[in-house]
C-alpha positions in Angstrom: -42.4 -106.7 37.2 -45.2 -107.1 39.5 -43.4 -105.4 42.2 -41.5 -102.7 41.5 -42.1 -98.8 40.2 -40.4 -96.7 37.7 -40.7 -93.6 38.5 -41.1 -90.9 35.1 -39.1 -88.4 36.8 -36.4 -87.9 40.1 -35.6 -84.8 41.9 -31.9 -83.4 42.6 -32.4 -84.6 45.8 -32.6 -87.8 45.0 -29.9 -88.0 42.4 -26.8 -86.8 45.2 -28.2 -88.8 47.7 -27.0 -91.9 44.7 -23.8 -90.2 44.8 -24.9 -88.5 41.3 -25.3 -91.2 39.9 -27.5 -91.3 37.1 -27.9 -95.1 36.5 -32.1 -95.6 36.2 -31.5 -98.6 38.5 -30.9 -96.6 41.2 -34.4 -95.1 41.1 -36.2 -98.0 41.1 -38.5 -99.1 43.8 -40.4 -102.2 45.4 -43.8 -101.5 45.5 -44.8 -102.6 48.8 -48.5 -102.4 50.8 -47.9 -103.7 54.0 -46.3 -101.0 56.8 -45.1 -103.8 58.5 -41.0 -105.1 57.9 -37.7 -105.1 58.7 -34.2 -105.1 56.7 -31.9 -108.1 56.7 -29.6 -106.7 58.9 -32.4 -106.4 62.0 -32.5 -110.4 61.4 -28.7 -110.2 62.3 -27.7 -111.5 65.8 -24.1 -110.2 65.2 -22.3 -108.9 62.9 -21.2 -111.3 58.8 -18.7 -113.2 59.3 -16.4 -113.3 55.5 -14.4 -115.8 53.7 -11.4 -115.7 53.2 -9.8 -116.0 49.5 -6.9 -118.1 48.5 -4.7 -118.8 45.7 -5.9 -121.4 42.6 -2.4 -122.5 43.6 -4.1 -124.1 47.3 -5.8 -126.9 45.0 -5.2 -130.4 44.9 -6.3 -132.9 43.9 -7.1 -135.1 47.9 -6.4 -133.2 51.3 -8.8 -133.2 54.6 -9.9 -129.6 53.7 -12.1 -127.9 51.5 -13.0 -124.6 49.7 -16.7 -124.0 49.4 -16.6 -121.9 46.2 -19.3 -119.9 44.5 -21.1 -121.9 42.3 -22.3 -124.2 46.0 -24.7 -121.8 45.9 -27.3 -122.7 43.4 -31.0 -120.9 42.3 -32.7 -124.7 43.1 -31.4 -125.6 46.3 -31.9 -124.7 50.1 -29.1 -126.8 51.2 -25.3 -127.1 49.4 -24.8 -128.1 45.9 -21.4 -129.3 46.6 -19.8 -130.5 43.1 -16.0 -130.9 41.3 -16.2 -127.1 40.3 -17.9 -126.0 43.5 -15.8 -127.4 46.4 -12.5 -128.6 46.2 -9.8 -129.9 48.1 -7.2 -127.6 49.0 -3.4 -127.6 51.0 -4.1 -127.9 54.5 -1.8 -125.0 55.7 -4.4 -121.6 53.6 -6.9 -123.1 55.6 -8.6 -120.6 57.7 -11.6 -122.3 59.6 -15.2 -120.8 59.0 -16.4 -122.8 62.2 -19.6 -123.7 59.8 -22.8 -125.4 62.0 -25.6 -127.3 60.4 -29.0 -124.2 60.5 -26.5 -121.0 59.2 -27.6 -118.8 56.6 -24.6 -119.1 53.9 -25.2 -116.1 50.9 -22.8 -114.9 48.2 -21.5 -111.6 48.0 -20.1 -112.0 44.1 -20.8 -113.4 41.2 -24.4 -114.7 41.7 -25.0 -112.3 44.7 -27.7 -112.5 46.9 -27.7 -116.0 46.8 -28.7 -118.1 49.9 -28.1 -121.5 51.8 -28.8 -123.4 54.5 -26.0 -125.7 56.1 -27.7 -129.3 56.5 -25.2 -130.5 58.9 -21.5 -129.3 60.5 -18.7 -128.7 58.4 -15.4 -128.1 60.5 -13.3 -129.4 57.5 -14.7 -126.8 55.5 -14.3 -123.1 54.8 -15.6 -120.0 52.6 -14.2 -118.3 49.9 -13.7 -114.6 50.5 -17.1 -113.8 48.3 -19.3 -115.8 50.4 -20.8 -114.7 54.4 -22.0 -116.4 56.9 -24.9 -114.4 58.6 -26.1 -114.9 62.5 -29.4 -115.3 62.7 -30.9 -117.3 65.6 -35.1 -115.6 65.3 -36.8 -116.0 62.3 -33.9 -118.0 60.9 -36.6 -119.7 58.5 -38.5 -117.2 57.6 -36.0 -114.5 56.0 -34.4 -117.7 54.2 -37.4 -117.6 52.5 -37.8 -114.2 51.3 -33.6 -114.5 50.9 -35.2 -117.1 47.7 -37.6 -114.9 46.9 -37.6 -112.4 43.7 -39.0 -110.0 45.7 -35.3 -109.7 47.4 -33.3 -110.5 44.4 -34.9 -107.4 42.8 -34.1 -104.9 45.1 -30.8 -106.6 45.4 -30.0 -105.7 41.5 -30.7 -102.1 42.1 -28.5 -101.6 44.9 -25.8 -103.6 42.9 -24.0 -102.0 40.2 -24.2 -102.8 37.2 -22.4 -103.3 34.0 -20.2 -104.9 35.7 -18.4 -108.9 34.3 -18.9 -110.3 38.5 -21.6 -108.5 40.1 -20.5 -107.3 43.6 -23.0 -106.5 46.5 -20.9 -106.0 49.2 -23.0 -105.9 52.3 -25.9 -103.8 49.8 -28.2 -107.1 51.0 -28.1 -105.5 54.7 -30.5 -102.7 53.2 -33.0 -104.6 51.2 -36.7 -104.6 52.7 -38.4 -108.3 54.2 -41.9 -107.7 54.8 -43.7 -108.9 57.9 -47.6 -110.0 57.8 -49.8 -109.5 59.7 -50.9 -112.1 62.0 -48.6 -113.8 63.8 -49.2 -117.9 62.8 -48.5 -116.4 58.8 -45.2 -116.6 60.2 -44.9 -119.5 61.5 -46.7 -121.2 58.2 -43.5 -119.9 56.3 -41.3 -120.9 58.6 -42.4 -124.7 58.2 -42.9 -124.4 55.0 -39.0 -123.7 54.5 -38.3 -126.9 56.7 -40.0 -129.2 55.0 -38.4 -128.1 51.9 -35.1 -128.0 53.7 -35.9 -132.0 55.0 -36.7 -133.0 51.9 -33.5 -131.8 50.2 -31.9 -134.0 52.5 -34.1 -137.2 52.5 -33.6 -136.6 48.8 -29.5 -136.8 49.5 -29.9 -139.6 51.8 -31.5 -141.7 49.3 -29.4 -140.7 46.2 -26.2 -141.7 48.9 -28.2 -144.6 50.0 -28.4 -146.5 46.3 -25.1 -145.7 45.4 -23.9 -148.3 48.2 -27.0 -150.7 47.5 -25.5 -150.9 43.7 -22.0 -151.3 45.1 -22.3 -153.5 47.7 -24.5 -155.6 45.4 -21.9 -156.3 42.6 -19.0 -156.9 45.6 -20.8 -159.1 47.4 -21.5 -161.6 44.5 -18.7 -161.4 41.8 -17.6 -165.0 40.3 -14.4 -166.3 41.4 -12.5 -165.0 38.7 -9.7 -162.1 39.7 -9.1 -159.0 37.4 -5.6 -158.4 35.8 -4.7 -156.3 33.5 -3.0 -156.0 30.1 -1.8 -153.6 27.5 -4.2 -153.1 24.3 -2.9 -154.9 21.7 -3.5 -154.4 17.6 -6.3 -157.2 17.6 -8.3 -155.2 20.1 -8.5 -152.1 19.1 -9.4 -153.6 15.7 -12.3 -155.7 17.8 -13.5 -152.1 19.3 -12.8 -149.6 16.4 -11.0 -146.9 19.6 -8.1 -145.9 19.9 -8.6 -143.5 22.6 -6.0 -144.3 25.8 -9.5 -144.0 28.1 -10.6 -146.8 26.2 -7.9 -149.3 27.7 -6.9 -147.8 31.2 -6.6 -149.8 34.1 -9.3 -147.7 35.9 -12.0 -148.2 33.1 -11.6 -151.7 32.7 -11.2 -152.6 36.5 -14.8 -151.2 36.8 -16.4 -152.8 33.9 -14.4 -156.0 35.3 -16.8 -155.8 38.5 -19.6 -155.4 36.2 -19.5 -158.2 34.0 -18.4 -160.6 36.6 -21.7 -160.3 38.8 -23.2 -163.5 38.8 -26.2 -162.6 37.4 -25.0 -161.4 34.4 -25.4 -158.1 33.1 -27.3 -156.9 29.5 -27.3 -153.2 27.3 -29.7 -151.3 27.1 -31.9 -153.1 24.9 -31.6 -156.3 26.7 -33.8 -154.3 29.1 -36.4 -153.4 26.6 -35.5 -149.8 25.9 -34.9 -148.5 22.3 -32.9 -145.3 21.8 -33.4 -142.4 20.4 -32.0 -139.0 19.6 -34.1 -135.5 21.7 -35.7 -133.4 19.0 -34.0 -131.3 17.0 -35.2 -128.1 17.7 -33.2 -125.8 15.1 -35.2 -123.2 12.6 -34.1 -125.6 9.0 -35.8 -128.1 11.1 -39.2 -127.8 12.9 -38.9 -123.9 12.1 -39.6 -121.1 14.3 -40.4 -121.8 18.1 -41.3 -119.4 20.9 -39.3 -119.6 23.7 -41.5 -119.5 27.5 -39.8 -119.8 31.5 -43.5 -119.6 32.5 -46.2 -122.3 31.7 -48.6 -121.5 28.6 -51.3 -122.9 27.2 -50.5 -125.6 24.1 -46.2 -125.5 24.6 -44.6 -128.3 24.8 -42.5 -128.7 28.5 -39.1 -128.2 27.4 -36.5 -131.2 29.6 -32.8 -130.2 28.6 -30.1 -132.0 29.3 -28.0 -129.6 31.1 -31.4 -128.5 33.3 -30.9 -132.3 34.6 -29.1 -132.6 38.4 -26.9 -134.9 39.8 -29.1 -136.5 41.7 -32.1 -137.0 38.5 -34.4 -135.3 38.5 -34.9 -131.7 36.6 -34.4 -128.1 38.4 -35.8 -126.0 35.8 -38.5 -126.7 32.9 -38.7 -124.3 29.8 -41.3 -123.8 27.7 -41.7 -124.5 23.8 -44.5 -122.9 21.1 -44.5 -124.9 18.0 -47.1 -126.4 15.1 -45.4 -128.4 14.3 -45.8 -132.2 16.3 -42.7 -133.4 18.0 -41.3 -136.1 19.4 -42.3 -135.9 22.9 -41.6 -138.5 26.4 -44.1 -142.0 27.1 -44.7 -142.8 30.3 -41.5 -144.9 31.6 -39.3 -143.1 29.5 -35.6 -141.7 30.4 -34.3 -138.3 29.0 -30.4 -139.0 30.0 -27.7 -136.7 28.8 -25.3 -137.7 26.1 -23.0 -134.5 25.8 -21.0 -132.4 28.6 -22.4 -133.6 31.6 -23.1 -137.0 30.3 -25.2 -139.4 32.1 -27.3 -136.9 34.0 -30.6 -138.6 33.8 -33.6 -138.2 35.2 -37.0 -141.0 34.9 -40.0 -139.6 33.2 -43.2 -141.5 35.3 -46.2 -139.7 34.2 -45.8 -136.6 31.8 -49.0 -134.7 32.1 -48.0 -132.5 29.3 -46.6 -132.5 25.9 -43.0 -133.2 27.0 -39.7 -133.1 24.5 -36.0 -132.9 25.1 -33.5 -131.3 22.4 -30.6 -133.6 20.4 -28.4 -133.2 22.8 -30.2 -135.7 25.1 -31.0 -139.8 24.1 -34.8 -140.5 24.9 -34.4 -144.3 25.9 -37.6 -145.8 25.3 -38.6 -148.1 27.7 -41.6 -150.3 25.3 -43.1 -152.2 27.8 -43.8 -148.5 30.5 -42.1 -150.9 33.4 -41.7 -148.2 35.9 -40.1 -150.3 38.9 -37.3 -151.4 36.1 -37.4 -147.8 34.7 -36.2 -146.0 37.7 -34.0 -149.2 38.6 -31.7 -148.9 34.8 -31.6 -145.0 35.7 -30.5 -145.3 39.0 -27.5 -147.8 37.3 -26.9 -145.3 35.1 -26.3 -142.7 37.7 -24.4 -144.9 39.3 -22.2 -145.9 36.1 -21.7 -142.3 36.2 -20.0 -141.4 39.8 -17.6 -144.6 38.5 -16.7 -142.9 36.4 -17.6 -145.6 34.0 -19.3 -143.4 31.0 -16.8 -140.9 31.3 -14.4 -143.1 29.3 -16.6 -144.3 27.1 -17.6 -141.1 26.2 -15.4 -139.0 22.4 -15.0 -135.7 22.1 -13.9 -132.6 24.2 -15.6 -130.2 25.7 -17.3 -132.7 27.9 -17.4 -135.6 25.2 -20.0 -137.7 23.8 -21.6 -140.8 24.2 -23.6 -141.8 21.2 -26.3 -144.4 20.6 -23.2 -146.3 19.0 -21.5 -146.7 21.9 -24.4 -147.8 24.2 -23.1 -151.7 23.8 -20.2 -150.9 26.3 -23.1 -149.5 28.8 -23.6 -152.5 31.2 -27.0 -153.0 33.3 -27.2 -155.5 35.8 -29.6 -158.0 36.4 -30.0 -157.9 39.7 -32.3 -160.0 41.8 -35.7 -158.7 41.5 -36.5 -158.1 45.0 -33.2 -156.2 44.7 -34.2 -154.0 41.5 -37.7 -152.7 43.6 -36.0 -151.6 46.7 -33.6 -149.6 44.9 -36.0 -148.3 42.5 -38.9 -147.8 45.2 -36.1 -144.7 46.8 -36.2 -143.8 43.2 -39.6 -143.8 42.6 -42.0 -144.5 45.1 -45.5 -142.8 44.9 -47.3 -141.9 48.6 -50.9 -141.1 48.6 -51.9 -139.3 51.8 -55.0 -136.4 52.5 -53.9 -133.1 53.1 -56.4 -132.5 54.5 -55.9 -133.7 58.1 -53.0 -131.5 58.0 -53.2 -128.4 60.2 -50.2 -126.5 61.5 -50.2 -128.2 64.5 -49.2 -131.6 62.7 -47.3 -130.4 59.6 -44.2 -130.9 59.9 -44.3 -134.6 62.1 -46.8 -135.6 59.3 -44.8 -134.2 56.3 -41.8 -135.8 57.9 -44.4 -139.6 57.8 -44.5 -139.1 53.9 -41.3 -137.3 53.0 -39.3 -140.8 54.9 -41.3 -143.2 52.3 -41.3 -141.3 48.9 -39.1 -142.1 46.5 -37.2 -139.2 45.3 -38.6 -137.7 42.5 -42.1 -138.4 44.4 -40.0 -135.7 47.0 -38.7 -133.1 44.5 -42.1 -133.0 43.1 -43.4 -131.9 46.7 -40.1 -129.2 47.3 -41.4 -127.7 43.6 -45.4 -127.8 44.6 -44.3 -125.6 47.9 -42.8 -124.0 46.2 -44.8 -122.5 43.9 -47.5 -121.9 46.5 -44.9 -119.8 49.5 -43.8 -117.8 46.5 -47.9 -117.0 45.7 -47.9 -116.9 49.9 -45.1 -114.1 50.0 -46.6 -112.2 47.3 -49.9 -112.2 50.1 -47.5 -110.3 52.5 -46.7 -107.9 50.9 -49.7 -106.7 49.4 -51.4 -107.1 53.1 -53.5 -109.8 52.3 -54.9 -111.9 54.7 -53.5 -115.6 55.3 -55.4 -119.1 56.9 -52.5 -121.7 56.5 -53.5 -124.6 54.2 -52.0 -127.2 53.5 -54.4 -128.9 50.8 -51.8 -128.1 48.2 -49.8 -130.4 49.0 -50.4 -134.2 47.9 -53.2 -136.4 46.4 -55.9 -137.7 47.9 
């Protein structure tokens, strides 16, 4: 709200200029102290390129052509998020190429209006939905992206877009939004370098996540016993032994995947064999802990709340919330894992050093590492996400609306006893703290030095670095809006 001006009155000329609309949001304005600015359209080097809409009948299960939906653009990410419901295989016969290249900016005009991403590579076999635009920008692309991801831009767009509709439509109104310019040219370069650093770190997180998956898969397949898999339909005796009658538990695909685990020459164990205890997250209902105060921003003496729905597919936390309550609640300890046990089953994050009172809710399971061995805990976390990717956890879950993986089913969750060297190799891709003296960084060597740190850091550390840069970038953008002098500084970024 600090950049919003709400007028106490408007004159008739303003009403006429706004198509005689009395919608209050149309008369709000942003407060801009700097006199130097451009509009979004001034950054464009050509016309917007609109995507095409296709009928849902054109969605198919497998294809070499793909349809990018608005869900691929998420506020927490600068790169597109391609999951099952955000990019879908489509009929090649209705494919219309969008000529998507690495570095292209894509913005949403419908639903999640104004959400913007930059493409991490060429996507010749992907097309944009009708709710997306490709923005041709050649100069100061990263600076523009920084503001398109900032609340200053989203606030302006919320004034312009029609309110009250189930799905909001921004059309091309975002082109008239203001982008403040810094009074110092070096600041523009500074902002662009910070944005490039975030992009590089997001890319590295995805690369390391794919490498974790491939290393686990290779270790399994290269070290199988001589036994051969054969599938048999279940009998009454087997069903009685497992006390389950759901068909997925006995299907060929699930049994084949489980065979690969149990046929591994170094064997597998349960989560309990790996020295974990399991417990449900904190019940946050009023009947259990009384009234609580919730906040989206940190507050003194509040608990840090990590909901399972806020966990990403990459083993990171997309969003933190904060809860105030006088009751002593069940908190996360060093090396613990929060596991999503309902809905998006299998998403999980290891916490290496929770500095604050951190909790999850009852929809999550806390895997408590009794000896706080973070290498083992990081490895187990990686294996759990692997099991999610290959579908094992989906078959183990029961119930509707995404299902539930209750504690009584965890004996079927197999964690392999990889050689210690392989465990460490996989674990360090996910958890590998790197210390660096930020005082050595300058605007001239930042990206080169930052790449070295990025290459060495684990996924958890990269995610922490991204969050730190975003917080600092938010501060810098606020200074630009207020026309304050800015000195390029990198001391905020790494631990000394």
